[in-house]
C-alpha positions, 0 to 999 in steps of 0.5 A: 706377559703381565695381564693385571699389570697390563690392565692397571696401566690401560686404566691409569691411561684412560684416566688421564686422558678423560682427567687432564689437560693434554696435548693433542701429540701427548693424547694421541701418544696415550691413545696409541699406547692404550691401543697397543695394550688393549690389543695385547690383552685381548691377544693374551685372553684369546690364547688362554680361552683356546688353553681352557677349551683345550683342557675342556675337550680332554677332560670330557674325553677322559670322562667319557672313557670313564664312562665306557 
């Protein structure tokens, strides 16, 4: 997943939704696409946060071992 690319696309969709005169059908399709992108980005960030937390735990454990 390219997080930055998805955020850029999400911003483009939001701009279209707020500035263009769209049909209801087009607006709903864009909204659904934005919702999917947002969900994917949220899941990605959650996974990355979990990885950072795990690394932090390992570093803390390593530091404790050095102190003993």
